[in-house]
C-alpha positions in Angstrom: -29.5 -29.6 -36.0 -27.5 -31.4 -33.5 -25.6 -29.6 -30.8 -22.2 -29.9 -32.5 -23.4 -28.0 -35.5 -25.3 -25.3 -33.3 -22.1 -24.6 -31.5 -20.1 -24.3 -34.6 -22.7 -21.8 -35.9 -22.1 -20.1 -32.5 -18.4 -19.8 -33.0 -18.8 -18.3 -36.4 -21.4 -15.8 -35.0 -19.0 -14.9 -32.2 -16.1 -14.3 -34.4 -17.9 -12.3 -37.0 -19.5 -10.3 -34.3 -16.3 -10.0 -32.1 -17.8 -11.3 -28.9 -14.6 -12.7 -26.8 -16.8 -14.2 -24.1 -19.2 -15.9 -26.5 -16.4 -17.4 -28.3 -14.8 -18.8 -25.3 -18.1 -20.2 -24.0 -19.1 -21.8 -27.6 -15.4 -23.0 -28.1 -15.7 -25.2 -24.9 -19.2 -26.3 -25.7 -18.5 -27.3 -29.5 -15.4 -29.3 -28.0 -18.0 -31.0 -25.5 -20.3 -31.7 -28.4 -17.6 -33.6 -30.5 -16.2 -30.8 -32.5 -12.5 -31.1 -33.4 -9.8 -28.5 -34.3 -10.6 -28.9 -38.1 -14.1 -28.2 -37.6 -13.7 -25.2 -35.5 -10.7 -23.8 -37.7 -13.1 -24.2 -40.7 -15.9 -22.1 -39.1 -13.4 -19.6 -37.9 -12.0 -19.2 -41.3 -15.6 -18.7 -42.8 -16.4 -16.1 -40.1 -13.5 -14.2 -40.8 -13.8 -14.1 -44.4 -17.4 -12.8 -43.9 -16.4 -10.3 -41.4 -13.7 -8.9 -43.7 -15.7 -8.8 -46.7 -18.3 -6.6 -44.8 -15.5 -4.4 -43.6 -13.7 -3.9 -47.0 -17.2 -3.3 -49.0 -18.3 -0.6 -46.6 -14.5 0.8 -46.8 -14.6 0.7 -50.6 -18.0 2.5 -50.9 -16.8 5.2 -48.3 -13.8 5.8 -50.2 -15.7 6.3 -53.4 -18.2 8.5 -51.9 -15.4 10.6 -50.2 -13.4 10.7 -53.6 -10.7 8.6 -52.0 -9.2 5.3 -52.9 -10.4 1.9 -51.9 -8.2 -0.2 -49.4 -7.2 -3.4 -50.9 -7.0 -6.2 -48.5 -6.3 -9.8 -49.6 -8.2 -12.8 -48.0 -6.2 -15.9 -48.1 -9.0 -18.3 -48.6 -12.6 -18.0 -49.8 -15.5 -19.4 -47.6 -16.3 -22.0 -50.4 -16.7 -22.8 -54.1 -18.3 -20.0 -55.9 -17.6 -17.5 -53.2 -15.7 -14.4 -54.0 -14.8 -13.1 -50.6 
């Protein structure tokens, strides 16, 4: 895996985990490694979809267990073909 791809993965992990300082660092390093705005936006969108899917899944489960109503969240884009997030 080249440096650009490693930094894009690190950006996605930073967004998914909510680490601000990691995100700042890896954004800079990704740009230095040749990532463009489209590359960066793509991995950010994927990380957001993954994070939201995890949150809504556990929220729905908790609502069912508590006899409450699941919270509907609409995600604008899926992370790729065949994905339901």
